[in-house]
Structures are given as C-alpha cells and as structure tokens.
PyMOL Python script that loads the backbone (N, CA, C, O; Angstrom):
from pymol import cmd

cmd.read_pdbstr("""\
ATOM      1  N   UNK A   1      -5.480  -2.268  -4.878  1.00  0.00           N
ATOM      2  CA  UNK A   1      -5.521  -3.273  -3.844  1.00  0.00           C
ATOM      3  C   UNK A   1      -4.127  -3.881  -3.738  1.00  0.00           C
ATOM      4  O   UNK A   1      -3.473  -4.177  -4.737  1.00  0.00           O
ATOM      5  N   UNK A   2      -3.701  -4.054  -2.500  1.00  0.00           N
ATOM      6  CA  UNK A   2      -2.394  -4.634  -2.206  1.00  0.00           C
ATOM      7  C   UNK A   2      -2.612  -5.834  -1.291  1.00  0.00           C
ATOM      8  O   UNK A   2      -3.604  -5.894  -0.565  1.00  0.00           O
ATOM      9  N   UNK A   3      -1.704  -6.767  -1.326  1.00  0.00           N
ATOM     10  CA  UNK A   3      -1.872  -8.002  -0.566  1.00  0.00           C
ATOM     11  C   UNK A   3      -0.863  -8.102   0.567  1.00  0.00           C
ATOM     12  O   UNK A   3       0.271  -7.636   0.458  1.00  0.00           O
ATOM     13  N   UNK A   4      -1.301  -8.720   1.654  1.00  0.00           N
ATOM     14  CA  UNK A   4      -0.467  -8.965   2.831  1.00  0.00           C
ATOM     15  C   UNK A   4      -0.316 -10.462   3.031  1.00  0.00           C
ATOM     16  O   UNK A   4      -1.236 -11.229   2.748  1.00  0.00           O
ATOM     17  N   UNK A   5       0.839 -10.875   3.515  1.00  0.00           N
ATOM     18  CA  UNK A   5       1.079 -12.272   3.909  1.00  0.00           C
ATOM     19  C   UNK A   5       0.865 -13.286   2.793  1.00  0.00           C
ATOM     20  O   UNK A   5       0.414 -14.404   3.041  1.00  0.00           O
ATOM     21  N   UNK A   6       1.190 -12.894   1.564  1.00  0.00           N
ATOM     22  CA  UNK A   6       1.066 -13.826   0.446  1.00  0.00           C
ATOM     23  C   UNK A   6       2.130 -14.911   0.595  1.00  0.00           C
ATOM     24  O   UNK A   6       3.317 -14.592   0.655  1.00  0.00           O
ATOM     25  N   UNK A   7       1.737 -16.183   0.656  1.00  0.00           N
ATOM     26  CA  UNK A   7       2.697 -17.260   0.877  1.00  0.00           C
ATOM     27  C   UNK A   7       3.391 -17.756  -0.391  1.00  0.00           C
ATOM     28  O   UNK A   7       4.140 -18.732  -0.326  1.00  0.00           O
ATOM     29  N   UNK A   8       3.169 -17.123  -1.531  1.00  0.00           N
ATOM     30  CA  UNK A   8       3.740 -17.581  -2.794  1.00  0.00           C
ATOM     31  C   UNK A   8       5.262 -17.632  -2.699  1.00  0.00           C
ATOM     32  O   UNK A   8       5.893 -16.663  -2.278  1.00  0.00           O
ATOM     33  N   UNK A   9       5.839 -18.738  -3.082  1.00  0.00           N
ATOM     34  CA  UNK A   9       7.283 -18.940  -3.005  1.00  0.00           C
ATOM     35  C   UNK A   9       8.040 -17.947  -3.882  1.00  0.00           C
ATOM     36  O   UNK A   9       7.667 -17.709  -5.031  1.00  0.00           O
ATOM     37  N   UNK A  10       9.108 -17.370  -3.330  1.00  0.00           N
ATOM     38  CA  UNK A  10       9.966 -16.474  -4.084  1.00  0.00           C
ATOM     39  C   UNK A  10       9.482 -15.040  -4.168  1.00  0.00           C
ATOM     40  O   UNK A  10      10.110 -14.223  -4.841  1.00  0.00           O
ATOM     41  N   UNK A  11       8.385 -14.709  -3.505  1.00  0.00           N
ATOM     42  CA  UNK A  11       7.851 -13.349  -3.536  1.00  0.00           C
ATOM     43  C   UNK A  11       7.926 -12.764  -2.138  1.00  0.00           C
ATOM     44  O   UNK A  11       7.485 -13.379  -1.167  1.00  0.00           O
ATOM     45  N   UNK A  12       8.495 -11.556  -2.048  1.00  0.00           N
ATOM     46  CA  UNK A  12       8.520 -10.866  -0.760  1.00  0.00           C
ATOM     47  C   UNK A  12       7.251 -10.018  -0.657  1.00  0.00           C
ATOM     48  O   UNK A  12       7.095  -9.031  -1.376  1.00  0.00           O
ATOM     49  N   UNK A  13       6.365 -10.405   0.224  1.00  0.00           N
ATOM     50  CA  UNK A  13       5.091  -9.709   0.380  1.00  0.00           C
ATOM     51  C   UNK A  13       5.055  -9.043   1.758  1.00  0.00           C
ATOM     52  O   UNK A  13       5.333  -9.697   2.763  1.00  0.00           O
ATOM     53  N   UNK A  14       4.717  -7.756   1.820  1.00  0.00           N
ATOM     54  CA  UNK A  14       4.623  -7.088   3.113  1.00  0.00           C
ATOM     55  C   UNK A  14       3.655  -7.789   4.057  1.00  0.00           C
ATOM     56  O   UNK A  14       2.688  -8.420   3.629  1.00  0.00           O
ATOM     57  N   UNK A  15       3.936  -7.665   5.345  1.00  0.00           N
ATOM     58  CA  UNK A  15       3.094  -8.296   6.368  1.00  0.00           C
ATOM     59  C   UNK A  15       2.119  -7.312   7.015  1.00  0.00           C
ATOM     60  O   UNK A  15       1.178  -7.728   7.690  1.00  0.00           O
ATOM     61  N   UNK A  16       2.342  -5.987   6.809  1.00  0.00           N
ATOM     62  CA  UNK A  16       1.492  -4.975   7.431  1.00  0.00           C
ATOM     63  C   UNK A  16       1.158  -3.876   6.418  1.00  0.00           C
ATOM     64  O   UNK A  16       1.905  -3.667   5.463  1.00  0.00           O
ATOM     65  N   UNK A  17       0.035  -3.172   6.624  1.00  0.00           N
ATOM     66  CA  UNK A  17      -0.268  -2.031   5.751  1.00  0.00           C
ATOM     67  C   UNK A  17       0.815  -0.952   5.808  1.00  0.00           C
ATOM     68  O   UNK A  17       1.093  -0.315   4.792  1.00  0.00           O
ATOM     69  N   UNK A  18       1.429  -0.734   6.970  1.00  0.00           N
ATOM     70  CA  UNK A  18       2.456   0.307   7.068  1.00  0.00           C
ATOM     71  C   UNK A  18       3.658  -0.013   6.182  1.00  0.00           C
ATOM     72  O   UNK A  18       4.318   0.904   5.693  1.00  0.00           O
ATOM     73  N   UNK A  19       3.956  -1.292   5.967  1.00  0.00           N
ATOM     74  CA  UNK A  19       5.039  -1.664   5.056  1.00  0.00           C
ATOM     75  C   UNK A  19       4.686  -1.272   3.620  1.00  0.00           C
ATOM     76  O   UNK A  19       5.553  -0.819   2.873  1.00  0.00           O
ATOM     77  N   UNK A  20       3.425  -1.442   3.231  1.00  0.00           N
ATOM     78  CA  UNK A  20       2.993  -1.015   1.902  1.00  0.00           C
ATOM     79  C   UNK A  20       3.035   0.502   1.801  1.00  0.00           C
ATOM     80  O   UNK A  20       3.459   1.042   0.779  1.00  0.00           O
ATOM     81  N   UNK A  21       2.602   1.197   2.846  1.00  0.00           N
ATOM     82  CA  UNK A  21       2.618   2.664   2.829  1.00  0.00           C
ATOM     83  C   UNK A  21       4.044   3.147   2.593  1.00  0.00           C
ATOM     84  O   UNK A  21       4.277   4.019   1.755  1.00  0.00           O
ATOM     85  N   UNK A  22       4.984   2.589   3.321  1.00  0.00           N
ATOM     86  CA  UNK A  22       6.390   2.972   3.163  1.00  0.00           C
ATOM     87  C   UNK A  22       6.854   2.726   1.720  1.00  0.00           C
ATOM     88  O   UNK A  22       7.484   3.595   1.118  1.00  0.00           O
ATOM     89  N   UNK A  23       6.553   1.574   1.180  1.00  0.00           N
ATOM     90  CA  UNK A  23       6.955   1.239  -0.189  1.00  0.00           C
ATOM     91  C   UNK A  23       6.304   2.174  -1.211  1.00  0.00           C
ATOM     92  O   UNK A  23       6.959   2.606  -2.159  1.00  0.00           O
ATOM     93  N   UNK A  24       5.022   2.486  -1.023  1.00  0.00           N
ATOM     94  CA  UNK A  24       4.323   3.353  -1.969  1.00  0.00           C
ATOM     95  C   UNK A  24       4.817   4.794  -1.880  1.00  0.00           C
ATOM     96  O   UNK A  24       4.938   5.463  -2.906  1.00  0.00           O
ATOM     97  N   UNK A  25       5.102   5.283  -0.678  1.00  0.00           N
ATOM     98  CA  UNK A  25       5.650   6.628  -0.538  1.00  0.00           C
ATOM     99  C   UNK A  25       7.005   6.716  -1.234  1.00  0.00           C
ATOM    100  O   UNK A  25       7.318   7.720  -1.874  1.00  0.00           O
ATOM    101  N   UNK A  26       7.799   5.666  -1.105  1.00  0.00           N
ATOM    102  CA  UNK A  26       9.087   5.610  -1.780  1.00  0.00           C
ATOM    103  C   UNK A  26       8.881   5.642  -3.297  1.00  0.00           C
ATOM    104  O   UNK A  26       9.557   6.392  -4.002  1.00  0.00           O
ATOM    105  N   UNK A  27       7.959   4.836  -3.792  1.00  0.00           N
ATOM    106  CA  UNK A  27       7.679   4.777  -5.229  1.00  0.00           C
ATOM    107  C   UNK A  27       7.174   6.122  -5.746  1.00  0.00           C
ATOM    108  O   UNK A  27       7.646   6.601  -6.777  1.00  0.00           O
ATOM    109  N   UNK A  28       6.219   6.741  -5.042  1.00  0.00           N
ATOM    110  CA  UNK A  28       5.700   8.049  -5.453  1.00  0.00           C
ATOM    111  C   UNK A  28       6.847   9.058  -5.531  1.00  0.00           C
ATOM    112  O   UNK A  28       6.921   9.849  -6.471  1.00  0.00           O
ATOM    113  N   UNK A  29       7.746   9.027  -4.533  1.00  0.00           N
ATOM    114  CA  UNK A  29       8.874   9.949  -4.530  1.00  0.00           C
ATOM    115  C   UNK A  29       9.802   9.723  -5.706  1.00  0.00           C
ATOM    116  O   UNK A  29      10.236  10.682  -6.345  1.00  0.00           O
ATOM    117  N   UNK A  30      10.115   8.466  -6.003  1.00  0.00           N
ATOM    118  CA  UNK A  30      11.012   8.147  -7.122  1.00  0.00           C
ATOM    119  C   UNK A  30      10.400   8.524  -8.465  1.00  0.00           C
ATOM    120  O   UNK A  30      11.115   8.840  -9.416  1.00  0.00           O
ATOM    121  N   UNK A  31       9.075   8.489  -8.536  1.00  0.00           N
ATOM    122  CA  UNK A  31       8.391   8.831  -9.786  1.00  0.00           C
ATOM    123  C   UNK A  31       7.974  10.305  -9.825  1.00  0.00           C
ATOM    124  O   UNK A  31       7.361  10.754 -10.793  1.00  0.00           O
ATOM    125  N   UNK A  32       8.306  11.050  -8.774  1.00  0.00           N
ATOM    126  CA  UNK A  32       7.959  12.478  -8.661  1.00  0.00           C
ATOM    127  C   UNK A  32       6.455  12.723  -8.745  1.00  0.00           C
ATOM    128  O   UNK A  32       6.010  13.698  -9.350  1.00  0.00           O
ATOM    129  N   UNK A  33       5.689  11.842  -8.142  1.00  0.00           N
ATOM    130  CA  UNK A  33       4.235  12.007  -8.078  1.00  0.00           C
ATOM    131  C   UNK A  33       3.911  12.663  -6.731  1.00  0.00           C
ATOM    132  O   UNK A  33       4.169  12.071  -5.683  1.00  0.00           O
ATOM    133  N   UNK A  34       3.351  13.875  -6.747  1.00  0.00           N
ATOM    134  CA  UNK A  34       3.010  14.519  -5.476  1.00  0.00           C
ATOM    135  C   UNK A  34       1.841  13.794  -4.806  1.00  0.00           C
ATOM    136  O   UNK A  34       0.946  13.286  -5.482  1.00  0.00           O
ATOM    137  N   UNK A  35       1.858  13.754  -3.479  1.00  0.00           N
ATOM    138  CA  UNK A  35       0.751  13.092  -2.765  1.00  0.00           C
ATOM    139  C   UNK A  35      -0.557  13.848  -2.968  1.00  0.00           C
ATOM    140  O   UNK A  35      -1.633  13.263  -2.847  1.00  0.00           O
ATOM    141  N   UNK A  36      -0.478  15.117  -3.269  1.00  0.00           N
ATOM    142  CA  UNK A  36      -1.685  15.917  -3.510  1.00  0.00           C
ATOM    143  C   UNK A  36      -1.979  15.985  -5.013  1.00  0.00           C
ATOM    144  O   UNK A  36      -2.334  17.047  -5.525  1.00  0.00           O
ATOM    145  N   UNK A  37      -1.833  14.855  -5.724  1.00  0.00           N
ATOM    146  CA  UNK A  37      -2.070  14.830  -7.170  1.00  0.00           C
ATOM    147  C   UNK A  37      -3.544  15.064  -7.490  1.00  0.00           C
ATOM    148  O   UNK A  37      -4.401  14.992  -6.609  1.00  0.00           O
ATOM    149  N   UNK A  38      -3.823  15.340  -8.738  1.00  0.00           N
ATOM    150  CA  UNK A  38      -5.170  15.700  -9.202  1.00  0.00           C
ATOM    151  C   UNK A  38      -6.230  14.659  -8.838  1.00  0.00           C
ATOM    152  O   UNK A  38      -7.370  15.021  -8.546  1.00  0.00           O
ATOM    153  N   UNK A  39      -5.875  13.385  -8.851  1.00  0.00           N
ATOM    154  CA  UNK A  39      -6.854  12.325  -8.612  1.00  0.00           C
ATOM    155  C   UNK A  39      -6.841  11.809  -7.175  1.00  0.00           C
ATOM    156  O   UNK A  39      -7.393  10.745  -6.892  1.00  0.00           O
ATOM    157  N   UNK A  40      -6.212  12.560  -6.265  1.00  0.00           N
ATOM    158  CA  UNK A  40      -6.089  12.126  -4.870  1.00  0.00           C
ATOM    159  C   UNK A  40      -7.442  11.746  -4.251  1.00  0.00           C
ATOM    160  O   UNK A  40      -7.550  10.726  -3.570  1.00  0.00           O
ATOM    161  N   UNK A  41      -8.463  12.562  -4.488  1.00  0.00           N
ATOM    162  CA  UNK A  41      -9.780  12.297  -3.895  1.00  0.00           C
ATOM    163  C   UNK A  41     -10.469  11.080  -4.493  1.00  0.00           C
ATOM    164  O   UNK A  41     -11.462  10.603  -3.944  1.00  0.00           O
ATOM    165  N   UNK A  42      -9.962  10.574  -5.599  1.00  0.00           N
ATOM    166  CA  UNK A  42     -10.564   9.430  -6.264  1.00  0.00           C
ATOM    167  C   UNK A  42      -9.700   8.177  -6.165  1.00  0.00           C
ATOM    168  O   UNK A  42     -10.031   7.141  -6.741  1.00  0.00           O
ATOM    169  N   UNK A  43      -8.580   8.276  -5.425  1.00  0.00           N
ATOM    170  CA  UNK A  43      -7.661   7.156  -5.274  1.00  0.00           C
ATOM    171  C   UNK A  43      -7.865   6.521  -3.910  1.00  0.00           C
ATOM    172  O   UNK A  43      -7.808   7.208  -2.890  1.00  0.00           O
ATOM    173  N   UNK A  44      -8.100   5.227  -3.883  1.00  0.00           N
ATOM    174  CA  UNK A  44      -8.320   4.502  -2.637  1.00  0.00           C
ATOM    175  C   UNK A  44      -7.310   3.373  -2.541  1.00  0.00           C
ATOM    176  O   UNK A  44      -6.941   2.761  -3.543  1.00  0.00           O
ATOM    177  N   UNK A  45      -6.868   3.108  -1.322  1.00  0.00           N
ATOM    178  CA  UNK A  45      -5.862   2.067  -1.077  1.00  0.00           C
ATOM    179  C   UNK A  45      -6.451   1.032  -0.122  1.00  0.00           C
ATOM    180  O   UNK A  45      -7.078   1.380   0.879  1.00  0.00           O
ATOM    181  N   UNK A  46      -6.247  -0.212  -0.436  1.00  0.00           N
ATOM    182  CA  UNK A  46      -6.805  -1.286   0.372  1.00  0.00           C
ATOM    183  C   UNK A  46      -5.828  -2.462   0.378  1.00  0.00           C
ATOM    184  O   UNK A  46      -5.335  -2.884  -0.669  1.00  0.00           O
ATOM    185  N   UNK A  47      -5.559  -2.979   1.572  1.00  0.00           N
ATOM    186  CA  UNK A  47      -4.748  -4.188   1.713  1.00  0.00           C
ATOM    187  C   UNK A  47      -5.671  -5.337   2.090  1.00  0.00           C
ATOM    188  O   UNK A  47      -6.553  -5.188   2.935  1.00  0.00           O
ATOM    189  N   UNK A  48      -5.460  -6.477   1.459  1.00  0.00           N
ATOM    190  CA  UNK A  48      -6.183  -7.675   1.836  1.00  0.00           C
ATOM    191  C   UNK A  48      -5.172  -8.686   2.372  1.00  0.00           C
ATOM    192  O   UNK A  48      -4.188  -9.017   1.711  1.00  0.00           O
ATOM    193  N   UNK A  49      -5.435  -9.161   3.573  1.00  0.00           N
ATOM    194  CA  UNK A  49      -4.576 -10.170   4.183  1.00  0.00           C
ATOM    195  C   UNK A  49      -5.015 -11.528   3.649  1.00  0.00           C
ATOM    196  O   UNK A  49      -6.102 -12.005   3.974  1.00  0.00           O
ATOM    197  N   UNK A  50      -4.171 -12.151   2.832  1.00  0.00           N
ATOM    198  CA  UNK A  50      -4.552 -13.417   2.213  1.00  0.00           C
ATOM    199  C   UNK A  50      -4.559 -14.567   3.217  1.00  0.00           C
ATOM    200  O   UNK A  50      -5.123 -15.626   2.942  1.00  0.00           O
ATOM    201  N   UNK A  51      -3.936 -14.366   4.380  1.00  0.00           N
ATOM    202  CA  UNK A  51      -3.916 -15.419   5.399  1.00  0.00           C
ATOM    203  C   UNK A  51      -5.263 -15.549   6.100  1.00  0.00           C
ATOM    204  O   UNK A  51      -5.676 -16.653   6.452  1.00  0.00           O
ATOM    205  N   UNK A  52      -5.961 -14.410   6.308  1.00  0.00           N
ATOM    206  CA  UNK A  52      -7.215 -14.483   7.055  1.00  0.00           C
ATOM    207  C   UNK A  52      -8.378 -13.740   6.398  1.00  0.00           C
ATOM    208  O   UNK A  52      -9.488 -13.747   6.931  1.00  0.00           O
ATOM    209  N   UNK A  53      -8.145 -13.100   5.255  1.00  0.00           N
ATOM    210  CA  UNK A  53      -9.213 -12.418   4.535  1.00  0.00           C
ATOM    211  C   UNK A  53      -9.589 -11.052   5.054  1.00  0.00           C
ATOM    212  O   UNK A  53     -10.537 -10.452   4.547  1.00  0.00           O
ATOM    213  N   UNK A  54      -8.882 -10.531   6.049  1.00  0.00           N
ATOM    214  CA  UNK A  54      -9.202  -9.202   6.579  1.00  0.00           C
ATOM    215  C   UNK A  54      -8.797  -8.117   5.593  1.00  0.00           C
ATOM    216  O   UNK A  54      -7.790  -8.231   4.894  1.00  0.00           O
ATOM    217  N   UNK A  55      -9.606  -7.060   5.552  1.00  0.00           N
ATOM    218  CA  UNK A  55      -9.334  -5.917   4.684  1.00  0.00           C
ATOM    219  C   UNK A  55      -8.859  -4.748   5.533  1.00  0.00           C
ATOM    220  O   UNK A  55      -9.378  -4.518   6.625  1.00  0.00           O
ATOM    221  N   UNK A  56      -7.867  -4.007   5.031  1.00  0.00           N
ATOM    222  CA  UNK A  56      -7.280  -2.884   5.759  1.00  0.00           C
ATOM    223  C   UNK A  56      -7.195  -1.682   4.825  1.00  0.00           C
ATOM    224  O   UNK A  56      -6.232  -1.572   4.066  1.00  0.00           O
ATOM    225  N   UNK A  57      -8.188  -0.764   4.858  1.00  0.00           N
ATOM    226  CA  UNK A  57      -8.062   0.452   4.055  1.00  0.00           C
ATOM    227  C   UNK A  57      -6.990   1.353   4.688  1.00  0.00           C
ATOM    228  O   UNK A  57      -6.793   1.321   5.902  1.00  0.00           O
ATOM    229  N   UNK A  58      -6.305   2.148   3.873  1.00  0.00           N
ATOM    230  CA  UNK A  58      -5.318   3.065   4.412  1.00  0.00           C
ATOM    231  C   UNK A  58      -5.170   4.281   3.515  1.00  0.00           C
ATOM    232  O   UNK A  58      -5.633   4.301   2.374  1.00  0.00           O
ATOM    233  N   UNK A  59      -4.501   5.309   4.071  1.00  0.00           N
ATOM    234  CA  UNK A  59      -4.205   6.533   3.331  1.00  0.00           C
ATOM    235  C   UNK A  59      -2.704   6.718   3.292  1.00  0.00           C
ATOM    236  O   UNK A  59      -2.017   6.380   4.256  1.00  0.00           O
ATOM    237  N   UNK A  60      -2.188   7.239   2.215  1.00  0.00           N
ATOM    238  CA  UNK A  60      -0.747   7.438   2.112  1.00  0.00           C
ATOM    239  C   UNK A  60      -0.252   8.544   3.054  1.00  0.00           C
ATOM    240  O   UNK A  60       0.930   8.556   3.396  1.00  0.00           O
ATOM    241  N   UNK A  61      -1.087   9.439   3.467  1.00  0.00           N
ATOM    242  CA  UNK A  61      -0.682  10.506   4.371  1.00  0.00           C
ATOM    243  C   UNK A  61      -0.301   9.979   5.754  1.00  0.00           C
ATOM    244  O   UNK A  61       0.259  10.717   6.565  1.00  0.00           O
ATOM    245  N   UNK A  62      -0.601   8.712   6.027  1.00  0.00           N
ATOM    246  CA  UNK A  62      -0.423   8.145   7.362  1.00  0.00           C
ATOM    247  C   UNK A  62       1.001   8.252   7.879  1.00  0.00           C
ATOM    248  O   UNK A  62       1.200   8.341   9.091  1.00  0.00           O
ATOM    249  N   UNK A  63       2.009   8.245   6.996  1.00  0.00           N
ATOM    250  CA  UNK A  63       3.403   8.289   7.455  1.00  0.00           C
ATOM    251  C   UNK A  63       4.099   9.600   7.119  1.00  0.00           C
ATOM    252  O   UNK A  63       5.318   9.694   7.257  1.00  0.00           O
ATOM    253  N   UNK A  64       3.369  10.599   6.688  1.00  0.00           N
ATOM    254  CA  UNK A  64       4.013  11.879   6.332  1.00  0.00           C
ATOM    255  C   UNK A  64       4.492  12.578   7.568  1.00  0.00           C
ATOM    256  O   UNK A  64       5.059  13.668   7.480  1.00  0.00           O
TER     257      UNK A  64
END
""", "prot")
cmd.dss("prot")
cmd.show_as("cartoon", "prot")
cmd.util.cbc("prot")
cmd.orient("prot")
C-alpha cells in the first residue's frame, strides 16, 4: 500500500498513482527485479489518498 497527498511536514509524497508507478519502476530497475518475477501474480499495489480516503489499485505494467 502506498499513500497519496500525505500532508506530513518534510515528506515528499506523490500526488497521483502514476507518480508511484514511475518511482517503483525505477526502484525495480535499480534493484534488478524483473517485472515478471515469480510472485507477480501474488503482488498487489494500492494507493490510498489520505486527503479523501479514495483507493486506487494499479499495476506496474501501466507505464511499460
């Protein structure tokens, strides 16, 4: 689970799910984790907007 619009002082929090996707794709690449890893079918991604409580499920393939 990832958070959107967190107002905590001194923390840079993404405002959109696509910003998290970009950051996670970058992280996976730096760690040499293939997107088609063994646990891909069991890995779920969800953003919660702390400003309004909306949930945004997403897939990392969205920006490939």
